[in-house]
C-alpha positions in Angstrom: 40.7 13.7 2.1 42.2 14.5 -1.3 43.6 11.0 -1.4 40.1 9.6 -0.4 38.7 11.5 -3.5 41.3 10.9 -6.1 40.8 7.1 -5.0 37.3 6.9 -5.4 37.4 9.1 -9.2 39.7 6.2 -10.2 37.5 3.8 -9.1 34.7 5.6 -10.9 36.7 5.8 -14.2 37.4 1.9 -14.1 33.6 1.5 -13.6 32.8 3.9 -16.9 35.6 1.8 -19.0 34.4 -1.7 -17.8 31.0 -1.4 -17.7 29.5 -4.5 -18.2 32.4 -6.1 -15.8 31.5 -3.9 -13.3 27.7 -4.6 -13.7 28.0 -8.4 -13.2 30.7 -7.7 -10.1 28.0 -5.6 -8.6 24.9 -7.9 -10.1 24.7 -9.8 -6.3 25.0 -6.5 -4.2 21.7 -5.2 -6.3 19.9 -8.2 -5.7 20.7 -8.3 -2.0 19.9 -4.8 -1.7 16.5 -4.9 -3.5 15.4 -7.9 -1.7 17.0 -6.2 1.8 14.9 -2.7 1.4 12.4 -4.5 -0.2 11.3 -6.9 2.7 12.0 -4.2 5.4 9.8 -2.0 3.6 6.8 -4.2 3.6 7.7 -5.9 7.2 7.6 -2.5 8.5 4.5 -1.6 6.8 2.5 -4.5 8.2 3.7 -4.0 11.6 2.5 0.0 11.4 -0.6 -1.4 10.2 -1.5 -4.6 12.5 -0.6 -1.9 15.4 -3.2 0.8 14.2 -5.8 -2.2 13.2 -5.2 -3.5 17.2 -5.7 0.0 18.7 -8.6 0.9 16.7 -10.4 -2.6 16.8 -9.5 -3.3 20.8 -8.6 -0.1 21.9 -5.2 1.6 23.7 -4.8 -0.2 27.6 -8.1 -2.5 27.6 -8.2 -6.5 28.5 -10.4 -8.7 26.9 -12.0 -11.6 28.7 -12.8 -14.9 26.4 -13.8 -18.0 26.5 -10.1 -19.1 25.4 -6.9 -16.8 25.5 -4.7 -16.9 22.8 -3.2 -20.7 22.3 -1.3 -22.0 19.4 -1.7 -25.5 19.9 -5.0 -26.8 18.5 -5.4 -29.6 20.7 -4.7 -27.6 23.9 -7.3 -25.0 22.1 -9.9 -28.0 21.9 -9.3 -28.8 25.3 -9.5 -25.7 26.5 -12.9 -25.1 24.7 -14.4 -28.3 26.3 -13.4 -27.6 29.9 -14.0 -24.3 29.8 -17.8 -22.7 30.1 -19.2 -19.8 28.1 -18.4 -15.9 28.8 -21.6 -14.8 30.1 -23.4 -11.4 31.1 -23.1 -12.5 34.7 -19.5 -12.5 34.2 -19.7 -9.1 32.8 -21.7 -8.1 36.0 -19.6 -9.7 38.3 -16.2 -7.9 37.2 -17.8 -4.4 36.6 -18.7 -4.9 40.8 -15.6 -5.8 42.0 -12.8 -3.0 41.2 -13.0 1.0 41.3 -9.8 0.0 38.6 -12.4 -0.8 35.8 -14.6 2.3 34.3 -16.2 -0.1 32.0 -16.9 -3.4 30.8 -18.6 -4.2 27.0 -19.8 -7.1 26.4 -20.0 -8.6 22.6 -21.0 -11.0 20.3 -20.8 -12.1 16.5 -22.0 -13.9 13.6 -22.4 -14.5 10.4 -25.8 -13.8 8.4 -27.1 -12.7 5.3 -28.3 -9.0 5.2 -31.0 -8.1 2.6 -32.4 -4.3 1.4 -35.0 -5.2 -0.7 -34.5 -7.5 -3.5 -30.5 -6.8 -2.7 -28.7 -9.9 -0.3 -25.4 -9.2 0.9 -24.6 -13.0 2.0 -21.9 -13.7 5.3 -22.0 -10.4 6.8 -20.1 -10.1 10.1 -23.2 -8.7 12.6 -21.9 -7.7 15.8 -23.9 -7.8 19.0 -22.9 -5.3 21.2 -23.9 -4.0 24.7 -24.5 -0.8 26.1 -21.1 -0.2 27.0 -19.7 -0.4 23.2 -19.8 4.0 23.0 -17.0 4.0 25.7 -14.5 2.0 23.3 -13.0 3.0 20.3 -13.5 1.5 17.0 -17.0 3.0 15.8 -17.3 6.7 14.2 -20.1 7.9 12.4 -19.2 8.9 8.8 -23.2 9.3 8.0 -25.9 9.1 10.4 -25.0 8.1 14.4 -24.2 5.3 16.3 -26.5 3.4 18.5 -27.6 4.9 21.6 -27.2 3.6 25.1 -30.5 3.8 26.0 -31.8 2.0 22.6 -29.1 -1.0 23.2 -29.9 -1.6 26.8 -33.9 -1.9 25.8 -32.9 -4.1 22.6 -34.7 -2.1 20.0 -34.1 -3.3 16.3 -31.9 -1.0 14.6 -28.6 -1.2 13.0 -25.3 0.3 12.5 -23.7 -0.3 9.1 -19.7 -0.9 8.1 -19.0 1.6 4.9 -18.9 -1.6 2.4 -22.2 -3.4 3.6 -23.9 0.0 3.2 -22.6 0.3 -0.4 -23.3 -3.1 -1.2 -27.0 -2.9 0.2 -28.1 0.4 -0.7 -25.6 1.1 -4.0 -25.2 4.8 -3.3 -28.6 5.5 -1.9 -28.7 7.0 1.8 -29.1 4.3 4.1 -29.8 6.0 7.3 -33.9 5.1 8.3 -34.1 2.6 6.2 -35.3 -1.0 6.8 -33.1 -3.9 6.3 -33.3 -7.7 7.3 -31.0 -9.8 9.1 -31.6 -13.4 9.0 -35.2 -12.4 8.1 -35.8 -9.9 11.0 -36.1 -6.4 10.2 -33.5 -3.5 11.7 -33.8 0.1 11.1 -30.5 1.8 9.9 -29.3 4.6 12.3 -25.9 5.2 10.9 -22.7 4.0 9.1 -19.3 3.7 9.9 -16.0 5.5 8.4 -14.0 3.3 5.9 -11.4 1.5 7.9 -10.0 -0.4 4.6 -8.7 -4.1 4.5 -5.9 -6.2 6.6 -4.9 -8.6 4.4 -7.3 -8.4 2.3 -9.9 -9.1 4.4 -12.2 -6.2 4.6 -12.4 -4.1 7.7 -15.8 -2.6 6.6 -18.5 -5.8 6.1 -20.6 -5.7 9.4 -23.2 -4.5 10.8 -23.7 -3.9 14.7 -27.0 -4.3 16.1 -27.9 -4.1 20.0 -26.8 -7.4 22.2 -30.0 -8.2 22.7 -31.6 -8.6 19.1 -28.8 -10.6 19.3 -28.9 -13.0 21.5 -32.7 -13.1 20.0 -31.4 -13.8 16.4 -28.4 -16.4 16.8 -29.5 -17.6 20.7 -28.4 -16.9 24.1 -26.2 -20.1 24.7 -23.0 -18.5 22.6 -20.0 -17.4 24.5 -19.7 -13.6 24.8 -16.6 -11.5 25.0 -15.8 -8.8 27.6 -13.6 -6.1 26.9 -12.4 -4.7 30.2 -11.4 -0.9 29.8 -9.3 0.4 33.0 -9.6 3.9 34.5 -6.3 4.6 33.4 -4.6 2.8 30.7 -1.8 2.7 33.1 -3.8 0.1 35.2 -4.1 -2.6 32.9 -2.0 -5.3 35.2 -4.5 -4.1 38.2 -7.2 -4.3 36.3 -6.3 -7.3 34.6 -5.5 -8.9 38.3 -9.2 -7.4 39.5 -10.8 -9.0 36.8 -9.2 -12.5 37.2 -9.9 -11.8 40.9 -13.8 -11.3 40.1 -14.2 -14.1 37.1 -12.5 -16.6 39.8 -14.9 -15.4 43.2 -17.6 -15.9 40.4 -17.0 -19.1 39.2 -15.9 -20.2 42.4 -12.9 -21.4 41.6 -10.5 -22.8 44.3 -7.0 -21.8 44.7 -4.9 -24.6 42.6 -7.5 -24.5 40.1 -6.5 -23.2 36.7 -8.4 -20.1 35.0 -11.2 -21.8 33.0 -11.2 -18.6 31.0 -8.8 -16.4 28.5 -7.2 -13.0 29.8 -5.3 -11.1 27.0 -4.4 -7.3 26.0 -3.7 -5.2 23.6 0.0 -6.0 24.3 -0.5 -9.8 23.9 -1.3 -9.7 20.4 0.9 -7.0 19.3 3.7 -9.3 21.2 2.2 -12.2 18.9 2.9 -10.3 15.9 6.3 -9.1 16.4 7.2 -12.5 17.2 6.2 -13.9 14.2 7.3 -10.7 12.0 11.1 -11.2 13.6 11.0 -14.3 12.5 10.3 -14.3 9.6 12.5 -11.1 9.0 15.3 -12.9 10.2 14.7 -16.3 8.3 14.3 -13.5 5.2 17.4 -11.1 5.8 19.4 -15.0 6.4 18.1 -15.9 3.1 19.4 -12.3 1.1 22.8 -12.3 3.1 23.3 -15.6 0.7 23.8 -13.2 -2.2 25.8 -10.7 -0.3 28.3 -13.7 -0.2 27.7 -14.9 -3.3 28.4 -11.3 -4.7 31.4 -10.7 -2.1 32.7 -13.8 -3.6 32.2 -12.8 -7.2 33.8 -8.8 -6.5 37.1 -11.2 -4.7 37.6 -12.9 -8.3 37.4 -10.1 -10.3 39.2 -7.7 -7.8 41.7 -10.4 -8.3 41.9 -10.4 -12.3 42.0 -6.6 -11.6 45.1 -7.1 -9.8 46.6 -9.2 -12.6 46.0 -7.5 -15.3 47.1 -4.1 -13.4 50.4 -5.6 -12.3 53.1 -3.3 -14.0 50.8 -0.1 -13.3 51.5 -1.3 -9.0 54.9 -2.3 -10.0 55.6 1.6 -11.7 53.6 3.1 -8.7 55.9 1.0 -5.8 59.1 1.7 -7.8 58.0 5.3 -8.0 57.2 5.3 -3.7 54.2 4.1 -3.2 53.6 2.2 0.2 52.1 -0.8 0.7 48.8 0.9 2.5 48.6 2.8 -0.3 48.4 0.0 -2.3 45.8 -1.5 0.0 43.7 1.6 0.1 44.0 1.8 -3.7 42.3 -1.8 -3.9 39.8 -1.3 -1.5 38.2 2.1 -2.3 37.8 0.6 -6.3 35.8 -2.6 -4.9 33.8 -1.0 -1.6 33.3 1.8 -4.3 32.0 -0.6 -6.9 29.8 -2.2 -3.9 28.2 0.7 -2.3 27.3 1.7 -6.1 25.9 -1.5 -6.5 23.7 -0.6 -2.9 22.4 2.5 -3.6 21.2 1.0 -7.0 19.5 -1.8 -5.3 18.0 0.7 -2.4 16.0 2.4 -5.1 14.9 -0.6 -6.9 13.8 -2.3 -3.6 12.0 1.0 -2.5 10.1 0.8 -6.0 9.4 -3.3 -5.4 7.9 -2.4 -2.3 5.7 0.4 -3.5 4.5 -1.6 -6.6 4.2 -4.9 -4.7 1.9 -2.6 -2.2 0.0 -0.7 -4.8 -0.9 -4.0 -6.2 -1.5 -6.3 -3.3 -2.8 -5.9 0.1 0.4 -5.7 1.5 1.3 -2.5 2.9 4.7 -0.6 2.8 6.2 1.7 5.0 10.0 2.9 3.9 12.4 3.2 6.9 15.4 5.6 7.1 17.5 3.2 8.6 16.9 0.7 5.8 18.8 2.6 3.4 21.9 2.5 5.9 21.0 -1.2 6.1 21.5 -1.9 2.6 24.0 0.6 1.6 26.1 0.0 5.2 26.2 -4.2 4.3 27.4 -4.0 0.9 29.7 -1.2 2.0 31.1 -4.3 4.0 30.7 -6.6 1.7 33.2 -4.5 -0.7 35.5 -4.0 2.0 36.0 -7.9 3.2 36.0 -9.7 -0.1 38.3 -7.0 -1.3 41.1 -7.2 1.6 42.7 -10.2 0.0 43.6 -9.1 -3.6 44.5 -5.7 -2.2 46.7 -7.8 0.5 48.4 -9.6 -2.6 48.5 -6.4 -4.9 50.6 -4.7 -2.2 52.9 -7.8 -1.6 53.8 -7.8 -5.5 57.8 -7.2 -6.0 57.9 -4.1 -8.0 60.9 -5.2 -10.1 59.3 -8.5 -10.7 56.3 -6.7 -11.4 57.6 -4.2 -13.8 58.7 -7.1 -15.8 55.6 -8.4 -16.4 54.5 -8.3 -19.6 
């Protein structure tokens, strides 16, 4: 332990004695560690935020029934839209009646519309029509007023429940509750305002209006495709509930055993897996690019350590003449290169956290500081110091003490 501390002390003394050279040695490591920490913090922050948003919007342990499922190919999506009929209230009833595993099925649809209050008009607000079951699903919690009741939705009352941003734009600080707004020219009375949700990648989650589905279909047409959200009696029964919903829809649509489904079924896990695949791919590419900085920094460390060994030939020869073994010389050089690398890694880690927080503060991208990323950043730079310091260390250990002492 004392040898290690002595070696680290010698390395730090060398750093202080040659500040510019030491900085140039670890510059690559500083850049690499900064990039790694910033990338990991931003991607992890986005992972946490996307997971929270998916859970809040769709709910945990639910199944979505859509006209078209999750398709990444544009041509396949067009073909599916041409082949698949609209999701209707009949489909909702078919799922509700078929299985005791299903607690509730919500139908909803959305469309952009102009919303007005007196002389104030807000354009392209997302208007959502919901069925009476919407209260059994997560996503709506009134900050002012109340939500629309089940009976009011069943009777298609002309009522509206506003997102926080829509309420602020329309009423500009006034109390929206019991005020009358116009949605595409039709009067609706405001019953409440939802709590603030924030933004996702720059897109507001608070710019919406919720109205009964019956009112929505009168405004936007009854031939629109709906989206169904299926809630099992227990979140652990999602796979079984999905199978039951699939069977119910196939029976209701009179599909034969060999026919493909003409609808899409997805769960919140499906969206999470899609995002995870994307984020993991992006993370791998970015880390691969950042790794080039580590390689370049390692080569710089190796070259400068070779120069250091050349400068200190007489010192190494004297140590060997006084009884130092080869492993002592290797240990000395490796400790110096590793100490330099770790110092660069620590500086880069601090800069990476600062960069991630600055990006998070001035952009829609969230950041999350993860302890394991600190270990990753410093560990990688320490590995670079060991690997690229090994050759100079072995070269120093092979020096002949007599020839080294003769060197001027």
